[in-house]
C-alpha positions in Angstrom: 7.8 4.7 17.6 9.4 7.8 16.5 7.0 9.7 13.6 8.9 12.7 14.2 11.9 10.9 13.1 9.9 9.6 10.1 8.9 13.5 9.0 12.4 14.7 9.3 13.7 11.8 6.9 10.8 12.3 4.4 11.8 16.2 4.2 15.2 15.3 4.0 14.1 12.7 0.5 12.2 15.9 -0.8 15.7 18.2 -1.1 17.6 15.0 -2.0 17.3 13.8 -5.4 20.2 10.7 -4.9 18.0 9.8 -1.7 15.2 9.9 -3.2 16.4 7.9 -6.1 17.7 5.6 -3.6 14.5 4.9 -1.5 12.1 4.7 -4.7 14.4 1.6 -5.5 13.5 -0.4 -2.5 11.5 -3.0 -1.9 10.2 -3.4 2.1 9.8 -0.7 4.6 12.6 -2.5 6.2 14.6 -1.4 3.9 13.7 1.6 3.9 14.4 2.1 7.4 17.8 0.4 7.5 18.7 3.4 4.7 17.9 6.0 7.2 19.4 4.1 9.9 22.9 4.5 7.7 21.8 8.3 7.4 21.0 8.6 11.0 17.3 8.4 11.5 15.9 6.7 14.1 12.7 4.6 12.8 11.8 1.0 12.4 10.3 -0.3 9.3 7.3 -1.2 11.6 7.2 2.8 12.4 7.2 3.1 8.4 4.3 1.1 8.0 1.6 2.7 10.8 2.9 5.9 9.5 0.4 5.0 6.3 -1.6 7.3 4.8 0.0 10.4 6.4 1.3 13.3 4.5 4.8 15.2 4.6 4.4 18.0 2.5 4.5 16.5 -0.8 4.9 12.4 0.2 2.0 10.5 1.3 3.2 7.5 2.9 1.9 4.8 1.3 1.8 0.3 2.2 1.7 -1.6 -1.2 0.5 -4.9 -1.0 1.8 -6.8 -3.2 0.0 -9.8 -5.3 0.9 -13.4 -3.2 2.5 -11.9 -0.3 1.8 -13.7 2.6 1.2 -11.6 6.1 
């Protein structure tokens, strides 16, 4: 698990409006991780879920449970 990679990604996202819009349009942690991987960051959707509740500068990672979703 690479929390340092997630932190770098979130810091980049704060200064890149286009990246921020892409991230907020995605539905799952895996989708966000895939975008991050395409940009050279090394973390998985599971890593991102484990990062839940942590804050990096102005961004707090939160897991959103959707009604009717099976785990």
